[in-house]
C-alpha positions as CSV (number, residue, x, y, z in Angstrom):
1,M,-93.2,54.8,-36.5
2,L,-89.5,54.1,-37.1
3,V,-90.3,52.0,-40.1
4,A,-92.5,54.7,-41.5
5,I,-89.7,57.3,-41.0
6,N,-87.2,55.1,-42.9
7,L,-89.6,54.5,-45.7
8,H,-90.4,58.2,-45.9
9,A,-86.7,58.9,-46.3
10,V,-86.2,56.3,-48.9
11,I,-89.1,57.5,-51.1
12,Q,-87.9,61.1,-50.7
13,E,-84.2,60.4,-51.6
14,Y,-84.6,57.8,-54.3
15,V,-87.8,58.9,-56.0
16,L,-89.0,62.4,-55.3
17,D,-85.6,64.2,-55.2
18,K,-84.7,62.7,-58.6
19,I,-87.9,63.9,-60.2
20,N,-87.5,67.3,-58.6
21,R,-84.1,67.8,-60.2
22,R,-85.6,67.2,-63.6
23,L,-88.6,69.4,-63.2
24,H,-86.7,72.4,-61.7
25,L,-89.7,73.5,-59.5
26,S,-89.9,76.6,-57.4
27,K,-89.6,76.4,-53.6
28,T,-93.4,76.5,-53.1
29,K,-94.1,73.9,-55.8
30,H,-91.1,71.8,-54.5
31,S,-92.7,71.6,-51.0
32,K,-96.1,70.7,-52.4
33,F,-94.6,68.2,-54.8
34,N,-92.9,66.4,-51.9
35,E,-96.0,66.4,-49.8
36,S,-98.2,65.0,-52.6
37,G,-95.6,62.5,-53.5
38,Q,-95.3,61.1,-50.0
39,L,-99.1,61.0,-49.5
40,A,-99.8,59.5,-52.9
41,F,-97.6,56.5,-52.0
42,F,-99.2,56.1,-48.7
43,Y,-102.8,56.5,-50.0
44,L,-102.1,54.0,-52.8
45,F,-100.7,51.4,-50.4
46,S,-103.5,51.9,-47.8
47,F,-106.3,51.9,-50.4
48,I,-105.1,48.5,-51.9
49,W,-104.6,47.0,-48.4
50,G,-107.9,48.3,-47.1
51,A,-109.9,47.2,-50.2
52,S,-108.4,43.7,-50.0
53,I,-109.5,43.4,-46.3
54,L,-113.0,44.6,-47.2
55,N,-113.2,42.1,-50.1
56,A,-111.9,39.2,-48.0
57,E,-114.2,39.9,-45.0
58,E,-117.2,40.9,-47.1
59,F,-117.9,44.0,-44.9
60,V,-119.3,45.9,-47.9
61,M,-121.7,43.1,-48.9
62,N,-123.0,42.9,-45.3
63,P,-123.7,46.4,-43.9
64,I,-125.4,45.0,-40.9
65,S,-121.9,43.9,-39.7
66,L,-121.3,47.6,-38.8
67,W,-123.4,47.2,-35.6
68,K,-124.2,43.5,-35.4
69,D,-122.5,41.6,-32.5
70,Y,-121.1,44.9,-31.1
71,P,-118.7,45.3,-29.4
72,H,-116.2,44.0,-31.9
73,S,-113.5,43.6,-29.3
74,R,-111.9,40.7,-31.1
75,M,-110.3,41.7,-34.3
76,L,-108.7,39.8,-37.1
77,F,-104.9,40.1,-37.3
78,Q,-104.9,42.0,-40.6
79,V,-107.5,44.5,-39.4
80,K,-105.6,45.1,-36.2
81,F,-102.3,45.4,-38.0
82,F,-103.9,47.8,-40.6
83,Y,-105.1,50.1,-37.8
84,I,-101.7,50.0,-36.0
85,C,-99.9,50.9,-39.2
86,Q,-102.4,53.8,-39.9
87,I,-101.9,55.3,-36.5
88,A,-98.1,54.8,-36.7
89,Y,-97.9,56.6,-40.0
90,W,-99.9,59.6,-38.9
91,L,-97.9,59.8,-35.7
92,H,-94.7,59.7,-37.6
93,A,-96.0,62.6,-39.7
94,L,-95.6,64.9,-36.7
95,P,-91.8,64.8,-36.4
96,E,-91.6,64.8,-40.2
97,L,-92.8,68.3,-40.2
98,Y,-89.5,69.2,-38.6
99,F,-87.3,66.8,-40.5
100,Q,-88.7,67.9,-43.9
101,K,-88.2,71.6,-43.0
102,I,-91.8,72.4,-43.9
103,R,-92.5,76.1,-44.5
104,K,-94.0,77.9,-41.5
105,E,-97.1,78.9,-43.6
106,D,-97.8,75.2,-44.4
107,I,-97.4,73.8,-40.8
108,P,-100.9,74.8,-39.5
109,R,-102.6,73.2,-42.5
110,Q,-100.7,70.0,-42.3
111,L,-100.8,69.8,-38.5
112,C,-104.6,70.2,-38.7
113,Y,-105.3,67.2,-41.0
114,I,-102.7,65.0,-39.3
115,C,-104.4,65.5,-35.9
116,L,-107.8,64.8,-37.5
117,Y,-106.5,61.6,-38.9
118,I,-105.0,60.5,-35.6
119,A,-108.2,61.4,-33.7
120,H,-110.6,59.7,-36.0
121,I,-108.6,56.5,-36.7
122,S,-107.7,56.1,-33.0
123,G,-111.3,56.8,-32.0
124,A,-112.5,54.0,-34.3
125,Y,-109.8,51.6,-33.0
126,I,-110.5,52.4,-29.3
127,L,-114.3,52.4,-29.5
128,N,-114.4,49.1,-31.3
129,L,-115.8,50.7,-34.5
130,Q,-113.2,49.1,-36.8
131,H,-115.7,47.9,-39.4
132,L,-117.2,51.4,-39.9
133,G,-113.8,53.1,-39.8
134,L,-112.4,50.7,-42.4
135,I,-115.4,51.2,-44.8
136,L,-115.1,55.0,-44.5
137,M,-111.3,55.0,-44.9
138,V,-111.0,53.1,-48.1
139,P,-113.1,55.5,-50.4
140,H,-111.7,58.5,-48.6
141,Y,-108.1,57.3,-49.4
142,L,-109.1,56.7,-53.0
143,V,-110.3,60.3,-53.3
144,E,-107.2,61.7,-51.7
145,L,-105.0,59.5,-53.9
146,I,-106.7,61.0,-57.0
147,F,-106.2,64.5,-55.8
148,H,-102.5,64.1,-55.0
149,A,-101.8,62.1,-58.2
150,S,-103.5,64.9,-60.1
151,R,-101.4,67.5,-58.4
152,L,-98.2,65.6,-59.3
153,F,-99.2,65.5,-63.0
154,Y,-100.1,69.2,-62.8
155,F,-96.6,70.1,-61.6
156,S,-95.1,68.2,-64.5
157,D,-97.5,69.7,-67.0
158,E,-99.9,72.5,-66.1
159,N,-102.3,71.5,-68.9
160,K,-103.1,68.2,-67.2
161,Q,-106.1,69.2,-65.0
162,K,-108.7,66.6,-65.8
163,G,-107.9,64.7,-62.7
164,F,-109.1,67.6,-60.5
165,T,-112.5,67.3,-62.1
166,I,-112.8,63.6,-61.3
167,W,-111.5,64.4,-57.8
168,A,-114.2,67.1,-57.2
169,L,-117.0,64.8,-58.2
170,L,-115.8,61.9,-56.1
171,F,-115.1,64.2,-53.1
172,V,-118.7,65.2,-52.8
173,M,-120.0,61.6,-53.3
174,V,-117.7,60.3,-50.6
175,R,-118.8,63.0,-48.2
176,L,-122.4,62.0,-48.7
177,L,-121.5,58.3,-48.3
178,T,-119.7,59.1,-45.1
179,L,-122.6,61.0,-43.6
180,T,-125.1,58.3,-44.7
181,L,-123.2,55.4,-43.2
182,S,-122.5,57.3,-40.0
183,V,-126.2,58.3,-39.5
184,L,-127.2,54.7,-40.4
185,T,-124.8,53.2,-37.9
186,F,-125.0,55.6,-34.9
187,G,-128.6,56.7,-35.4
188,F,-130.3,53.4,-36.2
189,G,-128.1,50.3,-36.1
190,L,-126.3,50.8,-32.8
191,A,-129.3,52.4,-31.2
192,R,-131.3,49.2,-31.7
193,V,-128.7,47.0,-30.0
194,E,-127.9,49.5,-27.3
195,N,-126.3,48.1,-24.2
196,P,-126.7,50.5,-21.2
197,D,-123.8,48.8,-19.3
198,F,-121.0,51.1,-20.3
199,S,-117.7,49.1,-19.8
200,I,-114.2,50.0,-20.8
201,A,-113.0,46.5,-19.8
202,D,-115.5,44.8,-22.0
203,G,-115.1,47.4,-24.8
204,N,-118.8,48.4,-24.7
205,F,-119.2,52.0,-25.7
206,N,-122.7,51.7,-27.2
207,V,-124.4,54.3,-25.0
208,L,-126.3,57.4,-26.2
209,P,-123.6,60.1,-25.2
210,V,-120.9,58.2,-27.0
211,R,-123.0,57.7,-30.1
212,I,-124.0,61.4,-30.2
213,G,-120.4,62.5,-29.7
214,C,-119.1,60.2,-32.5
215,L,-121.8,61.3,-34.9
216,G,-121.3,64.9,-34.1
217,A,-117.5,64.6,-34.7
218,V,-118.1,62.9,-38.1
219,C,-120.7,65.5,-39.2
220,L,-118.6,68.5,-38.1
221,T,-115.5,67.1,-39.9
222,Q,-117.4,66.5,-43.1
223,A,-119.0,70.0,-42.9
224,W,-115.5,71.5,-42.4
225,M,-114.1,69.5,-45.4
226,M,-117.0,70.7,-47.6
227,W,-116.5,74.3,-46.5
228,K,-112.8,74.1,-47.4
229,F,-113.7,72.4,-50.7
230,I,-116.3,75.1,-51.6
231,N,-113.8,77.9,-50.8
232,F,-111.1,76.2,-52.9
233,Q,-113.5,75.9,-55.9
234,L,-114.6,79.5,-55.6
235,K,-111.0,80.6,-55.4
236,K,-110.1,78.7,-58.6
237,W,-113.2,80.1,-60.3
238,R,-112.3,83.7,-59.5
239,E,-108.8,83.1,-60.7
240,H,-110.2,81.7,-64.0
241,V,-112.5,84.7,-64.4
242,K,-109.6,87.1,-63.8
243,N,-107.5,85.4,-66.4
244,Q,-110.3,85.5,-68.9
245,I,-111.1,89.3,-68.6
246,P,-107.7,90.5,-70.0
247,K,-108.0,88.1,-72.9
248,K,-111.4,89.6,-73.8
249,K,-110.1,93.1,-73.6
250,I,-107.2,92.2,-75.9
251,T,-109.5,90.6,-78.5
252,N,-111.9,93.6,-78.3
253,T,-109.0,96.1,-78.9
254,K,-107.8,94.0,-81.8
255,N,-111.3,94.0,-83.3
256,K,-111.6,97.8,-83.0
257,R,-108.2,98.3,-84.6
258,T,-109.0,96.0,-87.6
259,K,-112.3,97.9,-88.0
260,K,-110.5,101.2,-88.0
261,D,-108.0,100.0,-90.5
262,L,-110.7,98.7,-92.8
263,N,-112.5,102.0,-92.6
264,R,-109.3,103.9,-93.4
265,G,-108.6,101.6,-96.4
266,Q,-112.1,102.1,-97.7
267,W,-111.9,105.9,-97.4
268,Q,-108.6,106.0,-99.1
269,N,-109.9,103.8,-102.0
270,F,-112.9,106.2,-102.3
271,L,-110.7,109.3,-102.5
272,S,-108.3,107.7,-105.0
273,R,-111.2,107.4,-107.5
274,F,-111.4,111.2,-107.6
């Protein structure tokens, strides 16, 4: 956590603050720019690290490893270190809400997703579901990286909005992937190798109540994220429609004026003949 706080301060002082001075952003955009800048660095680092672990251990090529030989109580060093760094980063984000002097309006939103990250990552670590958690985290971090990178480009130039379209498509695909893998793991894979001997000491949590709780938590989180996503897209669509209506009115009034001017000119030419 202390290392994360120091890295956070270094990125803020030597990278983001220098860019902010050049862009001359408002207070609202300044706060969002700092948030996206910090998260973009973290998501990029975590995505590369997580993808390298998946490639080295071939978790993606062997989906049966999600439930085979459960519980996965013995972890490889890089997997364990990856989870420790993830939990440490999101725990450090809590005091950063005070250090960064976040606006009161933004605190509930940031506090909500920070707590969700801590709960899900810690749950995967404690319940020995590291393989599933890692496979779900990597594509999720890629989508979040694209979103925050697109927002950074948007703040520098408001015409650069193509990244949001790519993010929207990948966001829906990753939500479907998360639900599919979760149902496959908790509903079919772990159910077939169920061990009724619940044991915290042995790390065996493969019992029906735990599986239902985990699957319910994942499904509720994905449903909440899709609900937020749909509301966000509807809001943007309404703003786009509102901006288009005045333009149409202006063009209609201009057309009417030109028609009137043409009629007047034709009438004057007709009278001049006489």
